[in-house]
N, C-alpha and C positions, 0 to 999 in steps of 0.2 A: 504494500500500500504506500502511495506516495502523496506528499503534501501538495497543496495547490501551487505553492511557489516552485516546487520541483517540476511539476507538469508544465508550468509556464516557461520555465527554462528549457525544457525539452522542445516546446513549440519553437523557441528561438533556434535551437539546434536544427530542427527540421527545416526551417526556412533557409538557413545558411547552407545546409546540405543540398537543398534543392537548387539554389543558385549555382553552387560549385559544380554539381553533377551535370546540370543542364548545359552550362557553358562548356565544360570539358567535352562531353559526349557529342553534342551537336556540332560544335565548331571544329572538332577534331577532323571531321570529314572534309571541311573546307581546307584545312591545313594540309591534309594528305593529298587532296586533289591538286592544290596549287603548287605545293613544294615537292611532292614525290610522284606526281603523275598518276595517282590512283584513279581508276575508271569506275563506272557504276558497278561493274562486276566486283571489283576489289572492295568497294565500300559495302556492298551487300554481304560479301563474304566475311568481312570484319565484323559487321553487325551480327551476323549469324553466330560467329564464334563467341561474341559477347553474350548472346542469348543462351547458347548452349551451357556455358559456365554458370550463368545466372540461374538457369533452370535447375541444375544439379546442386548448386550451393545454397540457394535461398531457404529451402525447407530445413536443411541441416543447420544453417545459421539460426533459424528461428528456434529450433530445438535447443541449440546451445544457449541462446538468450533465456529460454524458459528454465533451463536447469542451472545455469551459472549466474544469471542475473543480467538485467538489461544494460547496466552501466559497464560491466566488464565487456560485454559484447560491443558496445559503442566505442570504448577505448581502443579495443583491438582493431576495429574497422577504421576508425579515424587515423590511427597511427600507420597502418599499412597503406591507406590511400595517400597519406602525405609522402611516404617513402616512394611509392609508385610514381607519383607525379614528378618528384625531383629526379627520379631515374629517367622518366620519359623525356624530360627536357634535355637530356644528354644524348638521346638516341639519334643516330644519323643514318642507320640502315632501315629501310622500309619494313623488312620482315620482323624487326624487333618491336614494331608498334603492336603486333598481335600479342606479344608477351606482356607488354605494358597494359594493354586493354584488358587482357584476361586476369592479370594480377589485380587491377583496380576493380574489376567486376566481382571477383571473389571477396574483396574487402568490403565493398559497398553492401553486400548481402547481410553483413553483420550490423548494419545501421538501421535500415527501414523497419524490419520486424520488431526490433527492440523499442524504437520510438513509438510505433503503433501500440505496442503493449503497455508501455509506461503511461502514455496519455489516457488510455482507456481502462487501466486497471482500477478495480474498486468503484467504478462508476455505475450508478443505478440505471435501469432501463430507461427511465424518464430523461436522464441526462445524457445517455450514450449517443443519441442522434446529434445532440448539440456538440459534444466533444469531437465526434468523428467529422462533423461538418466543419468545425474550426480547423481540425487537422488537414482536411482536404483543401480548404480555402488557403491556408498558409503555404503548403507546398506548391499548389498550382499557381497561386499568385506570384510566388517567388520565381517559379520556373518560367512563367510568362514574361516577367520583367527581365530575367537573365537572357532569354532568347531575343527579346525585342532590342535590348541594348548590346547584346553580345557581338553582333556584326561590327558595330562601331568600335567596341573595345578591341576586337580582333584586328581591325585595320589600323587602329591608332597605336597599339602596343606590339603588334606583330605576332607571329605564330607561337613564340615561346610563352605568350600569356595563356595559351591553352593549358599549360602545365603549371606555371608559377602562380597564377591567380588562384586556381583551385587548391594548390598546395598550401598557400597561406591560410585559406579558409578552413581546410581540414585540420591543420595544426592548431588553429584557434579553437575549433570544436573539441579537439582532444584535451586541451587545457581546461575548457569549461566543464567537461564531464567530471573532473575531480572535485570542483567546487560544488556542482549540483549534487553529487553523491554524498558529500559531507553534510549538506543541508537537508537531505531527505529525512523525513520523519515517518517512523513506523506507527501504525495504528494497532489497537488491540485486536486479538483474534476474534473476540466476541463481536466487536463492531464490524469487522469484516464479514462475519457470517450473517449478521443482520442485514447488511447492505446486499449481500448475495441473495438472501431470501426475497428481499423487496424487488430486486432486479428480476428474479425468476418469475414472480407473480405478475409484474407489470408487462414483461415481455410476452407472457402467455396470453394476456388479454389482447395485445396488439396482433399477435399471430392468428388469432381466431377470425380475423377479417378475411382471410383467404382460405379456400378449400385445399390449397397446395401446402404441403408440410414445409416447415422452416428448412429442414435438411435439403429438400428438393430445390428451394430457392437458392440456398448456398451453392449447390452444384451448378444450377443454371447461371448464376452470377459469375462463378469461376470460369465456366465455359465461355460466356460472353466476353469476359475480360481477357481471356486467352486470345480470342479472335480480334479484340480491340487492339491488343498489342502487336498482333500480326500486321494489322493495318498501320499502326503508328510507326513501327520500326521497319516496315517496308517503304514508307514514305520518307522518313528522315534521311536515309542514305541517298535518296534521289533528289533531295532539295537542291544540292549544288547544280545538278543537271537541269532541274526546272528553272533555277535562277538564271542559268546560262541561256535557256530558250527565251526567257523574258527579259534578258539583258539587264539583270539586276546585280549590283555589287554585293559583297557580303553584308554591308551595312543596310542596304535597302531590302535584301533578302530577309534580314532579321526583322525589319519593319513589317513587310507585307506577308511573310510566311509565319508570323507569330500570331495571326488573328485567331487561329484555332486554340492556341494556348489561353488567350484571354476569354474566348467563348467557353472553354472548359471551366475556367475559374468562375465565370458568371453562373454557369450551371451548378457548380458546387455551392455558391451563395444561395441560389434559389432553392436547391434541394435541402440545404441546411435549414432554411427558414420554414419550408413546407415539407411535411413528412407524409403526405397522402400517398406517395409512391411506394411506401414500405409494403412489401408483400403484395404487390400488384403486378401481375405478369404483363399486362398490356403495355406498361411503361417500359419494361425491359425489352420486350419484343419490338416496340416501336423505335426505341433507340438503336437497336441492332440493325434494323432495316435502313434507318437514316444514315447510320455510319457507313454501311456498304455502298450506298448510292453516292454519298459525298466523297468517299475515298476514290471511286472511279472518276468522278468529275475533276477532282484536284489534279490527278495525274494524266488524264486523257485530253483535257481541254486547256491548253496553255494560254489562258487569257486572264488578266487581272479581274475583269468583270465577272468571270465565273469563279475564279480562285477565292475571292473574298466571301461571297455568300456560301460557297461550298465549305469553306473552312469554318464558318459560323455553325452550320449544321453538323459538321464533323465534330467540332469541339463540344457542342451541347450534348450530342449523343454519347460521346466518350465520357463526359462528366457523369451522366447517369449510370453508365455501365461500370465505371471504376468505383463510384460511390456505392453501388449495390454490392460489389464484390467485397469491399472492405467492411461495409456495415454488417452484412450477414456473417462475415468471418468473425467479427467481434461480438455479434449478438447471439450467435449459435455456438454454445460450448464455453468452457472455462479456461482452456489452455490458450490464452490470447497470443503469446509469442509464437507458439507452434502454428496456430491458425494464421497468424500474420505471415509466418514463413511459407505456408502453403499458398496463401494469397500471392506472395511475391514469386513463388515457384511457377504459378500459372502465368504470371507476367513474363517470366523468363522463357517459358515454353513458347509464348507468342513472339517474343523477341527473336528467338531462334528460328521458329518455323517460317515466319514471313520472309525474312531476308534469305534464308536457305533456299526456299522455293524460288524467290526472285533471282538469286544468283544462278541456280540451276537452269532456269528458263533462259536467262541472258546467255549462258554458256552454250546451250544447245541451239538457240534460235537468235544468233547475234544480228541477223539481217532484219529482224522484226523488233523495232525499238519499244513497242508497247506490249510485247508478249508477256512480260512479267506482270504488268498491271492487269491484263485480262486473266491471267492464271490466278493471281491473288484475289481478284474479284470473284472468280469461280469458287475459290476456297471459302470466301466469306458467305457465299450462298449455301455451301455445304454446312458451314457453321450454324447458319440460321435454321437449317433442317435439323441439326442436332439439338438446338434449343427447343424446337417444337416437340421433338421426341421426348426430351426430358420432362416437358410440361405435361404431355398427354399420355405418357406410358402409365400402365396400371398401378405399378408399385414403385417405391423408392429403391 
């Protein structure tokens, strides 16, 4: 059990972590394209490697945080990310960037599940939507700002900033965790049990609104989030190519291609204040369908007049899907760090599957530039079918 002051401190860590991770991961592709000649195929392959490691590491990192404690997990993650960034700044051979990204990916898995668990630990069912809403707004808002201004930072301070700027933030976070852990206050076991009983009762009343079981909603949300990250991480490595088609510099690519980040943040704010979507399948299904349509429009129609509204729809739908995955992960069950790890593992599966399929398609069909987008759109259609199957099958 953690005090209010400790939780607020973790929200600060969350925001800083989001800024550092967003800047590094997104603008690394610009750096590699501009300075090492990485093609779309190379960017997709690199992103797939990142997702594969994330998929394998996140669940185990969540279990580590559950058993060893959230702050121990955070310290390890922040320390290793700092070292990885400093090492990455010294790399001059392109193949070593795979090693840098894989090391960073392994390390970051020890941060997000731990922060999710600390902020939601001991929170009653009535307060849980508020806490998760705040958590989502903080990381998404920080991420949107980092992408929006990241292009200008990249051009002003050069490619080395992709490593040195995040390294400084990760090191600062590592130092803050010691201060936060010392200030953490434990509550009595009796008080914790009383809050747990209250949470169970309140959650049971809310879940009765739907004929579908909470465990089924958790599985559907995890599946939807997997495909959401297939879409996100298939699009991100292609942004430098899209920016080239639209004749956008990294600075203006950051401005125009960050619309979906801000739309996702606005979705989080709305869903935070209005909880009528809880345990309502039509909202999840509608968001999934919108995501697939907007994904195809963003990559197939290189026009700013299409890019802006398509990004808005993309971001709003992604907001509901991600929010559903995290909310049900924290609302269903007691092992929050482990469930948070599973939530992140599903994200990793999507990060791997999308770029891996995209890279495979580009490799075998190099003469068809839109082949990867069509293939990925087809996969999203299959994902929607899986969502329908989970909803209407006879048993959990």
